[in-house]
All heavy atoms as TSV, in Angstrom:
chain	resi	resn	atom	element	x	y	z
A	1	MET	N	N	-26.005	-15.919	56.349
A	1	MET	CA	C	-25.075	-14.816	56.436
A	1	MET	C	C	-23.699	-15.298	56.897
A	1	MET	O	O	-22.685	-14.798	56.456
A	1	MET	CB	C	-25.659	-13.779	57.400
A	1	MET	CG	C	-24.902	-12.513	57.440
A	1	MET	SD	S	-25.215	-11.606	55.928
A	1	MET	CE	C	-24.541	-10.059	56.337
A	2	LYS	N	N	-23.710	-16.284	57.789
A	2	LYS	CA	C	-22.454	-16.794	58.328
A	2	LYS	C	C	-21.606	-17.454	57.244
A	2	LYS	O	O	-20.385	-17.324	57.239
A	2	LYS	CB	C	-22.747	-17.778	59.459
A	2	LYS	CG	C	-21.525	-18.260	60.173
A	2	LYS	CD	C	-21.890	-19.188	61.317
A	2	LYS	CE	C	-20.667	-19.703	62.021
A	2	LYS	NZ	N	-20.986	-20.605	63.109
A	3	LYS	N	N	-22.249	-18.163	56.308
A	3	LYS	CA	C	-21.472	-18.840	55.280
A	3	LYS	C	C	-20.816	-17.845	54.324
A	3	LYS	O	O	-19.782	-18.130	53.759
A	3	LYS	CB	C	-22.301	-19.870	54.531
A	3	LYS	CG	C	-23.386	-19.332	53.670
A	3	LYS	CD	C	-24.089	-20.483	52.975
A	3	LYS	CE	C	-25.419	-20.026	52.437
A	3	LYS	NZ	N	-26.149	-21.092	51.801
A	4	TRP	N	N	-21.424	-16.640	54.167
A	4	TRP	CA	C	-20.789	-15.623	53.328
A	4	TRP	C	C	-19.500	-15.130	53.958
A	4	TRP	O	O	-18.525	-14.848	53.281
A	4	TRP	CB	C	-21.738	-14.454	53.070
A	4	TRP	CG	C	-22.820	-14.824	52.116
A	4	TRP	CD1	C	-24.141	-14.990	52.400
A	4	TRP	CD2	C	-22.687	-15.115	50.728
A	4	TRP	NE1	N	-24.834	-15.358	51.281
A	4	TRP	CE2	C	-23.957	-15.436	50.237
A	4	TRP	CE3	C	-21.606	-15.138	49.854
A	4	TRP	CZ2	C	-24.177	-15.775	48.910
A	4	TRP	CZ3	C	-21.841	-15.465	48.534
A	4	TRP	CH2	C	-23.105	-15.781	48.080
A	5	TYR	N	N	-19.501	-15.034	55.285
A	5	TYR	CA	C	-18.276	-14.643	55.971
A	5	TYR	C	C	-17.187	-15.705	55.801
A	5	TYR	O	O	-16.021	-15.388	55.618
A	5	TYR	CB	C	-18.533	-14.397	57.451
A	5	TYR	CG	C	-19.316	-13.146	57.736
A	5	TYR	CD1	C	-20.478	-13.193	58.492
A	5	TYR	CD2	C	-18.905	-11.910	57.250
A	5	TYR	CE1	C	-21.209	-12.050	58.754
A	5	TYR	CE2	C	-19.630	-10.762	57.500
A	5	TYR	CZ	C	-20.770	-10.833	58.249
A	5	TYR	OH	O	-21.489	-9.714	58.503
A	6	LEU	N	N	-17.597	-16.974	55.866
A	6	LEU	CA	C	-16.628	-18.055	55.669
A	6	LEU	C	C	-16.083	-18.060	54.243
A	6	LEU	O	O	-14.881	-18.264	54.037
A	6	LEU	CB	C	-17.274	-19.405	55.999
A	6	LEU	CG	C	-17.576	-19.651	57.462
A	6	LEU	CD1	C	-18.331	-20.961	57.635
A	6	LEU	CD2	C	-16.311	-19.655	58.279
A	7	LEU	N	N	-16.943	-17.814	53.262
A	7	LEU	CA	C	-16.486	-17.742	51.877
A	7	LEU	C	C	-15.552	-16.553	51.669
A	7	LEU	O	O	-14.544	-16.671	50.970
A	7	LEU	CB	C	-17.671	-17.657	50.922
A	7	LEU	CG	C	-18.464	-18.934	50.715
A	7	LEU	CD1	C	-19.717	-18.644	49.893
A	7	LEU	CD2	C	-17.618	-19.983	50.050
A	8	LEU	N	N	-15.868	-15.431	52.274
A	8	LEU	CA	C	-15.013	-14.255	52.169
A	8	LEU	C	C	-13.660	-14.523	52.817
A	8	LEU	O	O	-12.612	-14.187	52.252
A	8	LEU	CB	C	-15.691	-13.054	52.820
A	8	LEU	CG	C	-14.911	-11.753	52.793
A	8	LEU	CD1	C	-14.721	-11.279	51.355
A	8	LEU	CD2	C	-15.621	-10.698	53.611
A	9	LEU	N	N	-13.661	-15.158	53.974
A	9	LEU	CA	C	-12.414	-15.498	54.652
A	9	LEU	C	C	-11.581	-16.460	53.815
A	9	LEU	O	O	-10.363	-16.292	53.686
A	9	LEU	CB	C	-12.701	-16.100	56.030
A	9	LEU	CG	C	-11.489	-16.540	56.832
A	9	LEU	CD1	C	-10.635	-15.339	57.184
A	9	LEU	CD2	C	-11.925	-17.287	58.069
A	10	ALA	N	N	-12.221	-17.456	53.225
A	10	ALA	CA	C	-11.500	-18.404	52.374
A	10	ALA	C	C	-10.907	-17.699	51.159
A	10	ALA	O	O	-9.775	-17.986	50.754
A	10	ALA	CB	C	-12.432	-19.536	51.941
A	11	GLY	N	N	-11.640	-16.770	50.579
A	11	GLY	CA	C	-11.130	-16.020	49.435
A	11	GLY	C	C	-9.933	-15.161	49.804
A	11	GLY	O	O	-8.945	-15.104	49.076
A	12	ILE	N	N	-10.025	-14.500	50.943
A	12	ILE	CA	C	-8.907	-13.662	51.388
A	12	ILE	C	C	-7.677	-14.508	51.667
A	12	ILE	O	O	-6.559	-14.150	51.287
A	12	ILE	CB	C	-9.319	-12.844	52.628
A	12	ILE	CG1	C	-10.347	-11.774	52.231
A	12	ILE	CG2	C	-8.114	-12.184	53.285
A	12	ILE	CD1	C	-10.978	-11.056	53.404
A	13	LEU	N	N	-7.859	-15.642	52.327
A	13	LEU	CA	C	-6.724	-16.525	52.599
A	13	LEU	C	C	-6.097	-17.059	51.317
A	13	LEU	O	O	-4.883	-17.234	51.237
A	13	LEU	CB	C	-7.157	-17.676	53.513
A	13	LEU	CG	C	-7.467	-17.290	54.951
A	13	LEU	CD1	C	-7.990	-18.504	55.712
A	13	LEU	CD2	C	-6.253	-16.710	55.637
A	14	THR	N	N	-6.912	-17.304	50.312
A	14	THR	CA	C	-6.396	-17.779	49.033
A	14	THR	C	C	-5.569	-16.703	48.351
A	14	THR	O	O	-4.498	-16.988	47.807
A	14	THR	CB	C	-7.553	-18.208	48.110
A	14	THR	OG1	O	-8.320	-19.214	48.771
A	14	THR	CG2	C	-7.030	-18.742	46.798
A	15	VAL	N	N	-6.024	-15.478	48.416
A	15	VAL	CA	C	-5.312	-14.382	47.759
A	15	VAL	C	C	-3.990	-14.086	48.449
A	15	VAL	O	O	-2.973	-13.865	47.785
A	15	VAL	CB	C	-6.208	-13.121	47.712
A	15	VAL	CG1	C	-5.426	-11.909	47.283
A	15	VAL	CG2	C	-7.379	-13.353	46.777
A	16	ILE	N	N	-3.973	-14.097	49.779
A	16	ILE	CA	C	-2.741	-13.743	50.483
A	16	ILE	C	C	-1.775	-14.919	50.607
A	16	ILE	O	O	-0.679	-14.756	51.125
A	16	ILE	CB	C	-3.029	-13.156	51.876
A	16	ILE	CG1	C	-3.697	-14.173	52.795
A	16	ILE	CG2	C	-3.799	-11.872	51.778
A	16	ILE	CD1	C	-3.830	-13.722	54.226
A	17	SER	N	N	-2.150	-16.082	50.112
A	17	SER	CA	C	-1.260	-17.236	50.202
A	17	SER	C	C	-0.306	-17.302	49.018
A	17	SER	O	O	0.283	-18.340	48.760
A	17	SER	CB	C	-2.072	-18.526	50.299
A	17	SER	OG	O	-2.748	-18.763	49.084
A	18	GLY	N	N	-0.129	-16.208	48.293
A	18	GLY	CA	C	0.741	-16.149	47.126
A	18	GLY	C	C	2.179	-16.565	47.381
A	18	GLY	O	O	2.782	-17.252	46.574
A	19	PRO	N	N	2.803	-16.151	48.511
A	19	PRO	CA	C	4.208	-16.493	48.705
A	19	PRO	C	C	4.476	-17.957	49.066
A	19	PRO	O	O	5.604	-18.323	49.323
A	19	PRO	CB	C	4.656	-15.577	49.829
A	19	PRO	CG	C	3.482	-14.885	50.342
A	19	PRO	CD	C	2.329	-15.188	49.464
A	20	LEU	N	N	3.453	-18.778	49.075
A	20	LEU	CA	C	3.666	-20.194	49.397
A	20	LEU	C	C	4.539	-20.860	48.335
A	20	LEU	O	O	4.433	-20.574	47.157
A	20	LEU	CB	C	2.327	-20.933	49.477
A	20	LEU	CG	C	1.407	-20.555	50.608
A	20	LEU	CD1	C	0.098	-21.316	50.476
A	20	LEU	CD2	C	2.039	-20.853	51.938
A	21	MET	N	N	5.367	-21.766	48.762
A	21	MET	CA	C	6.194	-22.533	47.833
A	21	MET	C	C	5.528	-23.886	47.620
A	21	MET	O	O	5.308	-24.627	48.571
A	21	MET	CB	C	7.604	-22.722	48.398
A	21	MET	CG	C	8.326	-21.412	48.654
A	21	MET	SD	S	8.437	-20.359	47.212
A	21	MET	CE	C	9.614	-21.221	46.249
A	22	ALA	N	N	5.194	-24.180	46.378
A	22	ALA	CA	C	4.456	-25.401	46.072
A	22	ALA	C	C	5.213	-26.240	45.057
A	22	ALA	O	O	4.650	-26.708	44.087
A	22	ALA	CB	C	3.077	-25.054	45.547
A	23	GLN	N	N	6.489	-26.398	45.268
A	23	GLN	CA	C	7.287	-27.095	44.267
A	23	GLN	C	C	7.963	-28.320	44.870
A	23	GLN	O	O	8.463	-28.282	45.985
A	23	GLN	CB	C	8.348	-26.160	43.703
A	23	GLN	CG	C	7.782	-24.972	42.991
A	23	GLN	CD	C	8.865	-24.026	42.533
A	23	GLN	OE1	O	10.031	-24.228	42.821
A	23	GLN	NE2	N	8.475	-22.995	41.820
A	24	CYS	N	N	8.003	-29.370	44.072
A	24	CYS	CA	C	8.772	-30.538	44.461
A	24	CYS	C	C	10.245	-30.254	44.152
A	24	CYS	O	O	10.596	-29.218	43.597
A	24	CYS	CB	C	8.276	-31.767	43.708
A	24	CYS	SG	S	8.538	-31.688	41.932
A	25	SER	N	N	11.102	-31.176	44.485
A	25	SER	CA	C	12.531	-30.934	44.280
A	25	SER	C	C	12.894	-30.796	42.803
A	25	SER	O	O	13.746	-29.976	42.441
A	25	SER	CB	C	13.349	-32.055	44.918
A	25	SER	OG	O	13.007	-33.295	44.324
A	26	LEU	N	N	12.232	-31.555	41.928
A	26	LEU	CA	C	12.525	-31.438	40.501
A	26	LEU	C	C	12.061	-30.093	39.942
A	26	LEU	O	O	12.762	-29.452	39.146
A	26	LEU	CB	C	11.863	-32.574	39.728
A	26	LEU	CG	C	12.424	-33.970	39.991
A	26	LEU	CD1	C	11.549	-35.014	39.310
A	26	LEU	CD2	C	13.835	-34.060	39.482
A	27	CYS	N	N	10.896	-29.654	40.373
A	27	CYS	CA	C	10.394	-28.359	39.905
A	27	CYS	C	C	11.249	-27.222	40.441
A	27	CYS	O	O	11.446	-26.209	39.776
A	27	CYS	CB	C	8.948	-28.155	40.336
A	27	CYS	SG	S	7.818	-29.319	39.566
A	28	THR	N	N	11.773	-27.369	41.651
A	28	THR	CA	C	12.631	-26.336	42.224
A	28	THR	C	C	13.904	-26.188	41.405
A	28	THR	O	O	14.336	-25.072	41.113
A	28	THR	CB	C	12.973	-26.675	43.683
A	28	THR	OG1	O	11.752	-26.794	44.424
A	28	THR	CG2	C	13.827	-25.604	44.317
A	29	LYS	N	N	14.511	-27.305	41.029
A	29	LYS	CA	C	15.723	-27.240	40.206
A	29	LYS	C	C	15.445	-26.599	38.854
A	29	LYS	O	O	16.216	-25.783	38.365
A	29	LYS	CB	C	16.318	-28.639	40.007
A	29	LYS	CG	C	17.042	-29.158	41.207
A	29	LYS	CD	C	17.735	-30.461	40.881
A	29	LYS	CE	C	18.551	-30.917	42.063
A	29	LYS	NZ	N	19.367	-32.072	41.738
A	30	THR	N	N	14.325	-26.946	38.250
A	30	THR	CA	C	13.953	-26.357	36.966
A	30	THR	C	C	13.718	-24.862	37.117
A	30	THR	O	O	14.159	-24.062	36.290
A	30	THR	CB	C	12.676	-27.025	36.416
A	30	THR	OG1	O	12.917	-28.431	36.302
A	30	THR	CG2	C	12.296	-26.462	35.073
A	31	ALA	N	N	13.031	-24.475	38.183
A	31	ALA	CA	C	12.726	-23.061	38.414
A	31	ALA	C	C	14.003	-22.259	38.661
A	31	ALA	O	O	14.102	-21.113	38.231
A	31	ALA	CB	C	11.772	-22.913	39.588
A	32	GLN	N	N	14.979	-22.852	39.332
A	32	GLN	CA	C	16.237	-22.158	39.575
A	32	GLN	C	C	16.977	-21.887	38.271
A	32	GLN	O	O	17.630	-20.855	38.127
A	32	GLN	CB	C	17.125	-22.963	40.520
A	32	GLN	CG	C	16.653	-22.956	41.950
A	32	GLN	CD	C	17.461	-23.892	42.828
A	32	GLN	OE1	O	18.260	-24.699	42.348
A	32	GLN	NE2	N	17.240	-23.807	44.136
A	33	GLN	N	N	16.857	-22.780	37.321
A	33	GLN	CA	C	17.515	-22.591	36.037
A	33	GLN	C	C	16.796	-21.560	35.178
A	33	GLN	O	O	17.421	-20.903	34.344
A	33	GLN	CB	C	17.602	-23.924	35.292
A	33	GLN	CG	C	18.512	-24.928	35.959
A	33	GLN	CD	C	18.430	-26.286	35.294
A	33	GLN	OE1	O	17.625	-26.498	34.392
A	33	GLN	NE2	N	19.258	-27.216	35.756
A	34	LEU	N	N	15.489	-21.382	35.374
A	34	LEU	CA	C	14.715	-20.455	34.561
A	34	LEU	C	C	14.913	-19.001	34.971
A	34	LEU	O	O	14.787	-18.106	34.149
A	34	LEU	CB	C	13.221	-20.791	34.655
A	34	LEU	CG	C	12.778	-22.109	34.042
A	34	LEU	CD1	C	11.311	-22.346	34.349
A	34	LEU	CD2	C	13.015	-22.115	32.553
A	35	GLY	N	N	15.181	-18.751	36.223
A	35	GLY	CA	C	15.276	-17.392	36.730
A	35	GLY	C	C	14.106	-17.086	37.652
A	35	GLY	O	O	13.191	-17.884	37.820
A	36	GLU	N	N	14.117	-15.878	38.216
A	36	GLU	CA	C	13.127	-15.558	39.240
A	36	GLU	C	C	11.719	-15.343	38.681
A	36	GLU	O	O	10.748	-15.818	39.248
A	36	GLU	CB	C	13.555	-14.310	40.010
A	36	GLU	CG	C	12.678	-14.047	41.214
A	36	GLU	CD	C	13.192	-12.918	42.067
A	36	GLU	OE1	O	14.401	-12.666	42.061
A	36	GLU	OE2	O	12.362	-12.288	42.725
A	37	GLY	N	N	11.598	-14.640	37.577
A	37	GLY	CA	C	10.275	-14.358	37.012
A	37	GLY	C	C	9.527	-15.611	36.587
A	37	GLY	O	O	8.395	-15.845	37.029
A	38	PRO	N	N	10.124	-16.444	35.736
A	38	PRO	CA	C	9.432	-17.679	35.352
A	38	PRO	C	C	9.230	-18.639	36.527
A	38	PRO	O	O	8.264	-19.395	36.545
A	38	PRO	CB	C	10.352	-18.298	34.308
A	38	PRO	CG	C	11.130	-17.163	33.762
A	38	PRO	CD	C	11.290	-16.208	34.900
A	39	ALA	N	N	10.123	-18.576	37.518
A	39	ALA	CA	C	9.967	-19.454	38.685
A	39	ALA	C	C	8.705	-19.092	39.456
A	39	ALA	O	O	7.980	-19.964	39.926
A	39	ALA	CB	C	11.187	-19.355	39.589
A	40	LYS	N	N	8.422	-17.787	39.587
A	40	LYS	CA	C	7.194	-17.372	40.260
A	40	LYS	C	C	5.964	-17.818	39.467
A	40	LYS	O	O	4.960	-18.228	40.038
A	40	LYS	CB	C	7.179	-15.859	40.436
A	40	LYS	CG	C	8.111	-15.376	41.520
A	40	LYS	CD	C	8.004	-13.883	41.713
A	40	LYS	CE	C	8.946	-13.423	42.797
A	40	LYS	NZ	N	8.874	-11.967	42.997
A	41	GLY	N	N	6.045	-17.736	38.145
A	41	GLY	CA	C	4.939	-18.200	37.310
A	41	GLY	C	C	4.713	-19.694	37.442
A	41	GLY	O	O	3.571	-20.153	37.500
A	42	LEU	N	N	5.795	-20.455	37.492
A	42	LEU	CA	C	5.691	-21.906	37.673
A	42	LEU	C	C	5.063	-22.230	39.018
A	42	LEU	O	O	4.183	-23.088	39.121
A	42	LEU	CB	C	7.074	-22.551	37.554
A	42	LEU	CG	C	7.154	-24.056	37.759
A	42	LEU	CD1	C	6.385	-24.785	36.667
A	42	LEU	CD2	C	8.604	-24.509	37.782
A	43	ASN	N	N	5.486	-21.521	40.051
A	43	ASN	CA	C	4.940	-21.744	41.388
A	43	ASN	C	C	3.451	-21.414	41.426
A	43	ASN	O	O	2.654	-22.161	42.001
A	43	ASN	CB	C	5.702	-20.896	42.407
A	43	ASN	CG	C	5.390	-21.292	43.823
A	43	ASN	OD1	O	5.180	-22.452	44.127
A	43	ASN	ND2	N	5.340	-20.308	44.695
A	44	ASN	N	N	3.050	-20.306	40.812
A	44	ASN	CA	C	1.631	-19.938	40.769
A	44	ASN	C	C	0.822	-20.965	39.986
A	44	ASN	O	O	-0.310	-21.283	40.350
A	44	ASN	CB	C	1.454	-18.552	40.163
A	44	ASN	CG	C	1.926	-17.456	41.095
A	44	ASN	OD1	O	2.010	-17.652	42.295
A	44	ASN	ND2	N	2.244	-16.313	40.524
A	45	GLY	N	N	1.388	-21.488	38.912
A	45	GLY	CA	C	0.706	-22.520	38.138
A	45	GLY	C	C	0.474	-23.787	38.945
A	45	GLY	O	O	-0.593	-24.396	38.876
A	46	ILE	N	N	1.473	-24.168	39.714
A	46	ILE	CA	C	1.339	-25.360	40.560
A	46	ILE	C	C	0.250	-25.140	41.606
A	46	ILE	O	O	-0.569	-26.031	41.874
A	46	ILE	CB	C	2.692	-25.709	41.208
A	46	ILE	CG1	C	3.681	-26.184	40.140
A	46	ILE	CG2	C	2.534	-26.770	42.285
A	46	ILE	CD1	C	5.101	-26.338	40.632
A	47	LEU	N	N	0.224	-23.944	42.203
A	47	LEU	CA	C	-0.814	-23.653	43.201
A	47	LEU	C	C	-2.204	-23.669	42.582
A	47	LEU	O	O	-3.154	-24.178	43.179
A	47	LEU	CB	C	-0.544	-22.297	43.853
A	47	LEU	CG	C	0.626	-22.257	44.826
A	47	LEU	CD1	C	0.892	-20.824	45.265
A	47	LEU	CD2	C	0.361	-23.135	46.026
A	48	MET	N	N	-2.340	-23.138	41.376
A	48	MET	CA	C	-3.650	-23.137	40.709
A	48	MET	C	C	-4.091	-24.554	40.362
A	48	MET	O	O	-5.269	-24.887	40.483
A	48	MET	CB	C	-3.610	-22.286	39.440
A	48	MET	CG	C	-3.560	-20.833	39.717
A	48	MET	SD	S	-5.009	-20.375	40.652
A	48	MET	CE	C	-4.911	-18.630	40.570
A	49	LEU	N	N	-3.161	-25.384	39.921
A	49	LEU	CA	C	-3.508	-26.767	39.614
A	49	LEU	C	C	-3.908	-27.535	40.871
A	49	LEU	O	O	-4.732	-28.442	40.814
A	49	LEU	CB	C	-2.341	-27.467	38.914
A	49	LEU	CG	C	-2.108	-27.058	37.470
A	49	LEU	CD1	C	-0.802	-27.676	36.956
A	49	LEU	CD2	C	-3.257	-27.474	36.590
A	50	ALA	N	N	-3.331	-27.191	42.005
A	50	ALA	CA	C	-3.685	-27.857	43.260
A	50	ALA	C	C	-5.019	-27.365	43.792
A	50	ALA	O	O	-5.728	-28.098	44.490
A	50	ALA	CB	C	-2.589	-27.625	44.297
A	51	LEU	N	N	-5.381	-26.126	43.458
A	51	LEU	CA	C	-6.606	-25.540	43.988
A	51	LEU	C	C	-7.863	-26.210	43.427
A	51	LEU	O	O	-8.842	-26.398	44.151
A	51	LEU	CB	C	-6.643	-24.042	43.668
A	51	LEU	CG	C	-7.804	-23.257	44.227
A	51	LEU	CD1	C	-7.760	-23.246	45.745
A	51	LEU	CD2	C	-7.767	-21.844	43.689
A	52	THR	N	N	-7.851	-26.617	42.179
A	52	THR	CA	C	-9.040	-27.185	41.548
A	52	THR	C	C	-9.520	-28.477	42.234
A	52	THR	O	O	-10.693	-28.560	42.616
A	52	THR	CB	C	-8.788	-27.413	40.052
A	52	THR	OG1	O	-8.390	-26.194	39.460
A	52	THR	CG2	C	-10.025	-27.941	39.366
A	53	PRO	N	N	-8.665	-29.487	42.410
A	53	PRO	CA	C	-9.169	-30.693	43.088
A	53	PRO	C	C	-9.571	-30.427	44.535
A	53	PRO	O	O	-10.535	-31.017	45.031
A	53	PRO	CB	C	-8.014	-31.689	43.027
A	53	PRO	CG	C	-6.948	-31.076	42.239
A	53	PRO	CD	C	-7.311	-29.676	41.928
A	54	LEU	N	N	-8.863	-29.518	45.211
A	54	LEU	CA	C	-9.237	-29.205	46.588
A	54	LEU	C	C	-10.594	-28.522	46.647
A	54	LEU	O	O	-11.385	-28.783	47.561
A	54	LEU	CB	C	-8.166	-28.327	47.231
A	54	LEU	CG	C	-6.831	-29.016	47.503
A	54	LEU	CD1	C	-5.819	-28.008	48.026
A	54	LEU	CD2	C	-6.997	-30.158	48.478
A	55	ALA	N	N	-10.888	-27.659	45.684
A	55	ALA	CA	C	-12.196	-26.998	45.643
A	55	ALA	C	C	-13.307	-28.008	45.367
A	55	ALA	O	O	-14.383	-27.941	45.969
A	55	ALA	CB	C	-12.190	-25.904	44.584
A	56	ILE	N	N	-13.058	-28.958	44.471
A	56	ILE	CA	C	-14.060	-29.991	44.165
A	56	ILE	C	C	-14.324	-30.860	45.386
A	56	ILE	O	O	-15.476	-31.138	45.737
A	56	ILE	CB	C	-13.615	-30.836	42.951
A	56	ILE	CG1	C	-13.640	-29.979	41.691
A	56	ILE	CG2	C	-14.505	-32.063	42.795
A	56	ILE	CD1	C	-12.997	-30.639	40.493
A	57	ILE	N	N	-13.274	-31.272	46.065
A	57	ILE	CA	C	-13.422	-32.094	47.262
A	57	ILE	C	C	-14.159	-31.317	48.353
A	57	ILE	O	O	-15.033	-31.855	49.039
A	57	ILE	CB	C	-12.051	-32.591	47.758
A	57	ILE	CG1	C	-11.485	-33.609	46.766
A	57	ILE	CG2	C	-12.149	-33.190	49.155
A	57	ILE	CD1	C	-10.048	-33.976	47.021
A	58	GLY	N	N	-13.820	-30.030	48.503
A	58	GLY	CA	C	-14.509	-29.198	49.487
A	58	GLY	C	C	-15.987	-29.054	49.183
A	58	GLY	O	O	-16.827	-29.115	50.078
A	59	PHE	N	N	-16.321	-28.865	47.907
A	59	PHE	CA	C	-17.722	-28.749	47.508
A	59	PHE	C	C	-18.477	-30.043	47.787
A	59	PHE	O	O	-19.590	-30.019	48.333
A	59	PHE	CB	C	-17.825	-28.383	46.027
A	59	PHE	CG	C	-19.227	-28.359	45.510
A	59	PHE	CD1	C	-20.074	-27.314	45.844
A	59	PHE	CD2	C	-19.709	-29.386	44.712
A	59	PHE	CE1	C	-21.381	-27.283	45.372
A	59	PHE	CE2	C	-21.006	-29.363	44.235
A	59	PHE	CZ	C	-21.840	-28.315	44.576
A	60	LEU	N	N	-17.883	-31.172	47.435
A	60	LEU	CA	C	-18.539	-32.463	47.687
A	60	LEU	C	C	-18.705	-32.723	49.177
A	60	LEU	O	O	-19.746	-33.235	49.619
A	60	LEU	CB	C	-17.747	-33.591	47.021
A	60	LEU	CG	C	-17.750	-33.597	45.496
A	60	LEU	CD1	C	-16.826	-34.685	44.971
A	60	LEU	CD2	C	-19.158	-33.766	44.956
A	61	ALA	N	N	-17.700	-32.370	49.967
A	61	ALA	CA	C	-17.797	-32.553	51.418
A	61	ALA	C	C	-18.894	-31.669	51.997
A	61	ALA	O	O	-19.643	-32.104	52.877
A	61	ALA	CB	C	-16.453	-32.245	52.067
A	62	PHE	N	N	-18.993	-30.438	51.495
A	62	PHE	CA	C	-20.044	-29.532	51.962
A	62	PHE	C	C	-21.410	-30.084	51.618
A	62	PHE	O	O	-22.311	-30.076	52.452
A	62	PHE	CB	C	-19.853	-28.141	51.352
A	62	PHE	CG	C	-20.944	-27.181	51.698
A	62	PHE	CD1	C	-21.017	-26.624	52.960
A	62	PHE	CD2	C	-21.904	-26.840	50.752
A	62	PHE	CE1	C	-22.033	-25.733	53.281
A	62	PHE	CE2	C	-22.917	-25.956	51.062
A	62	PHE	CZ	C	-22.977	-25.400	52.333
A	63	ARG	N	N	-21.607	-30.567	50.398
A	63	ARG	CA	C	-22.908	-31.137	49.996
A	63	ARG	C	C	-23.254	-32.364	50.843
A	63	ARG	O	O	-24.403	-32.554	51.232
A	63	ARG	CB	C	-22.889	-31.510	48.513
A	63	ARG	CG	C	-22.753	-30.339	47.566
A	63	ARG	CD	C	-24.000	-29.539	47.525
A	63	ARG	NE	N	-25.080	-30.408	47.091
A	63	ARG	CZ	C	-26.196	-30.005	46.557
A	63	ARG	NH1	N	-26.415	-28.732	46.390
A	63	ARG	NH2	N	-27.123	-30.853	46.201
A	64	TRP	N	N	-22.256	-33.213	51.108
A	64	TRP	CA	C	-22.475	-34.396	51.930
A	64	TRP	C	C	-22.870	-33.987	53.343
A	64	TRP	O	O	-23.799	-34.548	53.929
A	64	TRP	CB	C	-21.211	-35.252	51.933
A	64	TRP	CG	C	-21.295	-36.443	52.827
A	64	TRP	CD1	C	-22.009	-37.583	52.627
A	64	TRP	CD2	C	-20.636	-36.600	54.086
A	64	TRP	NE1	N	-21.836	-38.444	53.686
A	64	TRP	CE2	C	-20.989	-37.856	54.588
A	64	TRP	CE3	C	-19.776	-35.805	54.829
A	64	TRP	CZ2	C	-20.529	-38.333	55.805
A	64	TRP	CZ3	C	-19.315	-36.275	56.038
A	64	TRP	CH2	C	-19.692	-37.524	56.508
A	65	TRP	N	N	-22.189	-32.999	53.882
A	65	TRP	CA	C	-22.480	-32.530	55.231
A	65	TRP	C	C	-23.899	-31.955	55.316
A	65	TRP	O	O	-24.625	-32.216	56.249
A	65	TRP	CB	C	-21.431	-31.492	55.642
A	65	TRP	CG	C	-21.697	-30.838	56.951
A	65	TRP	CD1	C	-21.669	-31.405	58.185
A	65	TRP	CD2	C	-22.047	-29.466	57.156
A	65	TRP	NE1	N	-21.962	-30.496	59.152
A	65	TRP	CE2	C	-22.203	-29.280	58.549
A	65	TRP	CE3	C	-22.229	-28.392	56.310
A	65	TRP	CZ2	C	-22.539	-28.060	59.083
A	65	TRP	CZ3	C	-22.561	-27.168	56.870
A	65	TRP	CH2	C	-22.719	-27.024	58.244
A	66	LYS	N	N	-24.276	-31.150	54.298
A	66	LYS	CA	C	-25.614	-30.553	54.298
A	66	LYS	C	C	-26.698	-31.622	54.150
A	66	LYS	O	O	-27.750	-31.527	54.778
A	66	LYS	CB	C	-25.744	-29.531	53.151
A	66	LYS	CG	C	-25.042	-28.240	53.413
A	66	LYS	CD	C	-25.570	-27.513	54.614
A	66	LYS	CE	C	-26.681	-26.585	54.237
A	66	LYS	NZ	N	-27.123	-25.751	55.348
A	67	SER	N	N	-26.459	-32.650	53.329
A	67	SER	CA	C	-27.482	-33.677	53.155
A	67	SER	C	C	-27.634	-34.534	54.417
A	67	SER	O	O	-28.733	-34.981	54.745
A	67	SER	CB	C	-27.147	-34.563	51.955
A	67	SER	OG	O	-26.015	-35.360	52.209
A	68	ASN	N	N	-26.550	-34.742	55.157
A	68	ASN	CA	C	-26.643	-35.497	56.401
A	68	ASN	C	C	-27.246	-34.665	57.515
A	68	ASN	O	O	-27.818	-35.218	58.460
A	68	ASN	CB	C	-25.263	-36.000	56.825
A	68	ASN	CG	C	-24.851	-37.226	56.057
A	68	ASN	OD1	O	-25.673	-37.883	55.448
A	68	ASN	ND2	N	-23.569	-37.514	56.070
A	69	GLN	N	N	-27.133	-33.376	57.441
A	69	GLN	CA	C	-27.692	-32.505	58.469
A	69	GLN	C	C	-29.206	-32.448	58.377
A	69	GLN	O	O	-29.889	-32.365	59.386
A	69	GLN	CB	C	-27.117	-31.098	58.287
A	69	GLN	CG	C	-26.938	-30.345	59.546
A	69	GLN	CD	C	-26.286	-29.008	59.311
A	69	GLN	OE1	O	-26.453	-28.416	58.244
A	69	GLN	NE2	N	-25.565	-28.527	60.288
A	70	GLU	N	N	-29.757	-32.523	57.168
A	70	GLU	CA	C	-31.201	-32.430	56.965
A	70	GLU	C	C	-31.909	-33.732	57.296
A	70	GLU	O	O	-33.085	-33.734	57.593
A	70	GLU	CB	C	-31.487	-32.039	55.513
A	70	GLU	CG	C	-31.023	-30.641	55.174
A	70	GLU	CD	C	-31.135	-30.339	53.705
A	70	GLU	OE1	O	-31.550	-31.246	52.934
A	70	GLU	OE2	O	-30.801	-29.223	53.311
A	71	ALA	N	N	-31.220	-34.852	57.241
A	71	ALA	CA	C	-31.866	-36.153	57.455
A	71	ALA	C	C	-32.172	-36.431	58.895
A	71	ALA	O	O	-31.802	-35.888	59.825
A	71	ALA	CB	C	-30.981	-37.270	56.915
């Protein structure tokens, strides 16, 4: 039951982290030239691309932790 609360908390934090800025200096300059609407889309795309490897690493770390806990 406790892990469901942690998953729910992680999901909520992911959803409310929308206003985060995830752009390097080159992407920021490009986004400024595109305008506000496409800049938000670019920022969201960067965040989504960053989320996938972090989720994979988190899953592998969780599996490693669980396998070491049982031994």
